C-alpha positions as CSV (number, residue, x, y, z in Angstrom):
1,M,23.2,9.8,7.4
2,P,23.1,13.6,6.5
3,A,20.5,15.0,4.4
4,S,22.0,15.1,1.0
5,F,22.9,11.8,1.1
6,I,19.4,10.8,0.7
7,Q,19.1,13.4,-1.6
8,S,21.3,12.4,-4.0
9,I,20.8,8.6,-4.1
10,S,16.8,9.6,-4.6
11,T,18.3,11.3,-7.5
12,Y,20.1,9.1,-9.0
13,L,18.2,5.5,-8.1
14,P,15.7,5.8,-11.0
15,I,19.0,6.2,-13.3
16,I,20.0,3.2,-12.0
17,L,16.6,0.7,-11.7
18,L,16.5,2.3,-15.6
19,M,19.7,0.6,-16.5
20,V,18.9,-2.7,-14.6
21,V,15.9,-3.0,-16.4
22,V,17.3,-2.0,-19.9
23,V,20.2,-5.2,-18.7
24,A,18.1,-7.2,-18.3
25,I,15.4,-6.6,-21.1
26,S,18.4,-7.3,-23.6
27,I,20.4,-10.3,-22.0
28,I,17.6,-12.4,-20.3
29,P,16.2,-13.0,-24.0
30,Q,19.8,-13.7,-25.6
31,R,21.0,-16.1,-22.9
32,R,17.2,-18.0,-23.9
33,K,18.2,-18.0,-27.6
34,D,21.3,-19.2,-26.3
35,K,20.0,-22.3,-24.8
36,K,18.0,-23.3,-27.0
37,F,20.6,-23.1,-29.5
38,K,23.0,-25.2,-28.0
39,Q,20.4,-27.7,-26.5
40,M,19.4,-27.7,-30.7
41,L,23.2,-29.0,-31.3
42,D,22.9,-31.0,-28.5
43,A,20.1,-33.1,-30.2
44,L,21.5,-33.1,-33.6
45,K,22.1,-36.8,-34.6
46,V,22.7,-38.7,-38.1
47,G,20.1,-38.1,-40.9
48,D,19.1,-34.5,-40.4
49,R,19.0,-32.2,-42.8
50,V,21.0,-29.0,-42.0
51,K,22.0,-25.5,-43.1
52,T,25.3,-24.2,-42.5
53,I,26.2,-20.1,-41.0
54,G,28.2,-20.0,-44.7
55,G,24.6,-20.9,-46.5
56,I,25.1,-25.0,-48.0
57,Y,22.6,-27.4,-46.7
58,G,23.5,-31.0,-45.9
59,K,22.6,-34.1,-44.1
60,V,24.7,-35.1,-41.5
61,I,27.1,-38.5,-42.0
62,R,28.7,-38.3,-38.8
63,V,28.8,-36.4,-35.5
64,K,32.0,-36.1,-33.0
65,E,31.9,-33.8,-30.3
66,D,32.6,-31.1,-31.9
67,L,32.8,-31.8,-35.0
68,V,30.1,-32.6,-37.7
69,T,30.0,-34.3,-41.4
70,I,27.6,-33.5,-44.3
71,E,26.6,-34.9,-47.2
72,T,25.9,-32.1,-49.5
73,S,25.5,-33.3,-53.0
74,S,24.3,-36.1,-55.2
75,E,27.8,-36.7,-55.4
76,K,27.6,-37.3,-52.3
77,T,30.3,-34.6,-51.0
78,Q,31.2,-34.9,-47.7
79,I,32.4,-31.4,-45.5
80,E,33.8,-31.7,-42.3
81,F,32.5,-28.7,-40.0
82,A,32.6,-27.5,-36.5
83,K,29.5,-28.1,-34.6
84,D,29.4,-24.4,-34.1
85,A,28.9,-23.6,-37.8
86,I,25.6,-25.1,-37.5
87,A,23.2,-22.6,-38.1
88,A,19.7,-24.2,-38.1
89,V,18.3,-28.1,-38.1
90,E,15.9,-28.2,-41.4
91,N,13.1,-29.2,-39.5
92,G,14.4,-27.4,-36.9
93,E,13.3,-23.9,-35.7
94,V,15.8,-22.7,-33.8
95,S,18.3,-21.0,-35.4
96,K,21.8,-18.7,-34.9
97,D,21.1,-15.1,-35.7
98,T,24.1,-13.2,-35.4
99,K,22.9,-10.2,-35.6
């Protein structure tokens, strides 16, 4: 290998390593957060109190594969949402952060 090739690698190696570290720092925590959020959705059951991404609070009365029906008021109004529209389970600690 020519000396100039080794010198160019040693010049760019710190920049490449820095980019790898920055990507790892930004992607790994997001994957963990997404995994916890998916576990929260998978554990969703009838009777749980939830908040949707639109700010609607209610009690889960039916869970299908990708749909959740919640009861929202004293008049027992039922609204059906996609499971991904659930932002948080009231007694759970995981919430979806869209920032």
